[in-house]
N, CA, C and O of each residue as an XYZ file, in Angstrom:
276
protein
N       0.526      0.514     27.266
C       1.663      0.088     26.467
C       2.833      1.028     26.745
O       2.679      2.250     26.739
N       3.969      0.459     26.980
C       5.169      1.256     27.192
C       5.899      1.420     25.868
O       6.150      0.447     25.158
N       6.234      2.652     25.551
C       6.907      2.926     24.283
C       8.325      2.379     24.308
O       9.016      2.449     25.325
N       8.749      1.833     23.172
C      10.126      1.362     23.022
C      10.942      2.395     22.269
O      11.996      2.076     21.718
N      10.467      3.625     22.241
C      11.135      4.689     21.498
C      11.927      5.556     22.477
O      11.340      6.183     23.359
N      13.247      5.599     22.334
C      14.048      6.459     23.213
C      13.642      7.928     23.055
O      13.249      8.360     21.971
N      13.741      8.673     24.130
C      13.327     10.081     24.098
C      14.192     10.942     23.192
O      13.749     12.003     22.752
N      15.414     10.511     22.902
C      16.327     11.359     22.128
C      16.348     11.039     20.631
O      17.245     11.497     19.923
N      15.371     10.256     20.130
C      15.354      9.980     18.689
C      15.023     11.258     17.925
O      14.423     12.188     18.463
N      15.425     11.279     16.671
C      15.145     12.425     15.802
C      13.965     12.060     14.910
O      14.032     11.107     14.133
N      12.893     12.823     15.029
C      11.710     12.606     14.197
C      11.872     13.386     12.904
O      12.265     14.552     12.918
N      11.565     12.731     11.777
C      11.716     13.354     10.457
C      10.407     13.215      9.698
O       9.607     12.318      9.962
N      10.204     14.131      8.741
C       9.055     14.013      7.844
C       9.466     14.446      6.454
O      10.475     15.129      6.277
N       8.700     14.055      5.491
C       8.994     14.387      4.102
C       8.951     15.892      3.886
O       8.128     16.592      4.476
N       9.836     16.377      3.045
C       9.830     17.808      2.713
C       8.596     18.178      1.899
O       8.299     19.361      1.733
N       7.879     17.189      1.392
C       6.658     17.470      0.627
C       5.411     17.447      1.503
O       4.300     17.616      0.999
N       5.580     17.239      2.812
C       4.440     17.207      3.722
C       3.799     18.577      3.831
O       4.466     19.607      3.735
N       2.491     18.564      4.034
C       1.733     19.810      4.174
C       1.503     20.104      5.655
O       0.560     19.587      6.254
N       2.356     20.926      6.240
C       2.187     21.322      7.642
C       2.201     20.136      8.579
O       3.051     19.251      8.476
N       1.238     20.128      9.507
C       1.156     19.042     10.476
C       0.338     17.863      9.969
O       0.142     16.888     10.694
N      -0.140     17.941      8.733
C      -0.887     16.834      8.139
C       0.118     15.865      7.521
O       0.186     15.710      6.302
N       0.893     15.221      8.388
C       2.000     14.394      7.919
C       2.239     13.244      8.889
O       1.711     13.217     10.001
N       3.041     12.311      8.437
C       3.522     11.217      9.268
C       5.007     11.452      9.483
O       5.723     11.834      8.557
N       5.465     11.225     10.702
C       6.889     11.371     11.015
C       7.479      9.996     11.309
O       6.795      9.105     11.813
N       8.743      9.844     10.989
C       9.458      8.593     11.230
C      10.700      8.877     12.063
O      11.342      9.918     11.920
N      11.018      7.935     12.931
C      12.271      7.979     13.689
C      12.941      6.621     13.518
O      12.316      5.583     13.732
N      14.203      6.631     13.136
C      14.966      5.379     13.069
C      15.432      5.052     14.485
O      15.881      5.934     15.216
N      15.325      3.797     14.862
C      15.642      3.369     16.213
C      17.035      2.750     16.273
O      17.537      2.255     15.264
N      17.660      2.774     17.450
C      19.025      2.247     17.582
C      19.166      0.787     17.153
O      20.238      0.371     16.714
N      18.088      0.006     17.276
C      18.165     -1.414     16.908
C      17.893     -1.659     15.429
O      17.810     -2.810     15.002
N      17.752     -0.587     14.635
C      17.493     -0.724     13.205
C      16.030     -0.661     12.838
O      15.686     -0.617     11.657
N      15.168     -0.657     13.829
C      13.737     -0.553     13.577
C      13.327      0.876     13.283
O      14.167      1.752     13.076
N      12.024      1.095     13.269
C      11.500      2.423     12.981
C      10.237      2.651     13.799
O       9.525      1.712     14.154
N       9.980      3.916     14.088
C       8.749      4.309     14.767
C       8.053      5.349     13.898
O       8.703      6.210     13.305
N       6.728      5.264     13.827
C       5.926      6.210     13.055
C       4.906      6.859     13.973
O       4.357      6.216     14.869
N       4.659      8.152     13.737
C       3.638      8.858     14.506
C       3.012      9.942     13.639
O       3.564     10.330     12.609
N       1.856     10.422     14.070
C       1.198     11.542     13.394
C       1.874     12.829     13.832
O       2.079     13.043     15.026
N       2.222     13.687     12.886
C       2.910     14.940     13.203
C       2.035     15.870     14.029
O       2.545     16.636     14.847
N       0.722     15.811     13.825
C      -0.159     16.726     14.549
C      -0.502     16.234     15.951
O      -1.267     16.890     16.657
N       0.044     15.097     16.368
C      -0.183     14.573     17.716
C       1.093     13.895     18.217
O       1.118     12.678     18.397
N       2.153     14.678     18.444
C       3.448     14.083     18.802
C       3.460     13.345     20.139
O       4.395     12.593     20.415
N       2.442     13.545     20.971
C       2.395     12.845     22.253
C       1.691     11.494     22.165
O       1.636     10.757     23.149
N       1.152     11.166     20.986
C       0.478      9.877     20.835
C       1.514      8.750     20.855
O       2.696      8.963     20.587
N       1.043      7.564     21.174
C       1.926      6.397     21.181
C       2.298      6.060     19.738
O       1.406      5.810     18.927
N       3.575      6.047     19.396
C       3.964      5.743     18.016
C       3.807      4.255     17.700
O       3.796      3.411     18.596
N       3.689      3.959     16.426
C       3.713      2.577     15.956
C       5.184      2.199     15.794
O       5.935      2.893     15.108
N       5.591      1.106     16.419
C       6.994      0.693     16.411
C       7.137     -0.599     15.611
O       6.373     -1.548     15.790
N       8.135     -0.614     14.723
C       8.386     -1.760     13.857
C       9.812     -2.254     14.059
O      10.738     -1.461     14.232
N       9.977     -3.563     14.034
C      11.315     -4.140     14.155
C      12.106     -3.842     12.882
O      11.547     -3.400     11.878
N      13.400     -4.088     12.938
C      14.239     -3.882     11.756
C      13.763     -4.768     10.603
O      13.736     -4.318      9.457
N      13.390     -6.014     10.883
C      12.919     -6.923      9.831
C      11.600     -6.440      9.233
O      11.413     -6.488      8.017
N      10.689     -5.978     10.081
C       9.406     -5.465      9.584
C       9.614     -4.232      8.716
O       9.017     -4.109      7.646
N      10.463     -3.321      9.181
C      10.711     -2.089      8.427
C      11.397     -2.398      7.097
O      11.058     -1.809      6.071
N      12.350     -3.309      7.113
C      13.048     -3.700      5.886
C      12.067     -4.296      4.870
O      12.135     -3.980      3.683
N      11.161     -5.155      5.334
C      10.169     -5.752      4.433
C       9.254     -4.681      3.853
O       8.917     -4.729      2.670
N       8.850     -3.721      4.671
C       7.990     -2.644      4.184
C       8.706     -1.805      3.126
O       8.143     -1.532      2.066
N       9.932     -1.400      3.408
C      10.691     -0.570      2.460
C      10.911     -1.323      1.145
O      10.787     -0.740      0.068
N      11.233     -2.602      1.230
C      11.403     -3.395      0.005
C      10.097     -3.462     -0.784
O      10.117     -3.412     -2.014
N       8.967     -3.574     -0.094
C       7.674     -3.582     -0.767
C       7.379     -2.262     -1.455
O       6.859     -2.243     -2.571
N       7.709     -1.155     -0.795
C       7.532      0.169     -1.412
C       8.403      0.275     -2.652
O       7.934      0.687     -3.713
N       9.669     -0.098     -2.520
C      10.593     -0.030     -3.659
C      10.125     -0.892     -4.833
O      10.357     -0.546     -5.992
N       9.467     -2.011     -4.532
C       8.999     -2.921     -5.580
C       7.648     -2.504     -6.163
O       7.143     -3.146     -7.084
N       7.062     -1.427     -5.625
C       5.786     -0.945     -6.148
C       4.571     -1.686     -5.626
O       3.481     -1.546     -6.181
N       4.733     -2.470     -4.570
C       3.633     -3.270     -4.046
C       2.495     -2.437     -3.457
O       1.388     -2.948     -3.285
N       2.745     -1.177     -3.149
C       1.718     -0.334     -2.542
C       1.228      0.756     -3.489
O       0.471      1.638     -3.084
N       1.657      0.697     -4.742
C       1.214      1.691     -5.719
C      -0.287      1.545     -5.959
O      -0.807      0.433     -6.054
N      -0.963      2.667     -6.053
C      -2.394      2.649     -6.338
C      -2.615      2.408     -7.825
O      -1.835      2.877     -8.654
N      -3.674      1.679     -8.166
C      -3.950      1.471     -9.591
C      -4.323      2.792    -10.259
O      -4.925      3.672     -9.644
N      -3.956      2.906    -11.511
C      -4.251      4.154    -12.225
C      -5.612      4.105    -12.862
O      -6.029      5.068    -13.505
């Protein structure tokens, strides 16, 4: 699989992440997003289109992924 992630993207992670036990995100020029494991930056990232990423973020905002208490 050929990565659709440009080499010059900026990878970010939450300030609450514990060391390399984290997920990093890079916003892509086309509005999509790429995700990778922080402890394996050479792994092939998961790439999402702008529509896929927007649907995911809206689901998070709506609480669709909240764990039951």
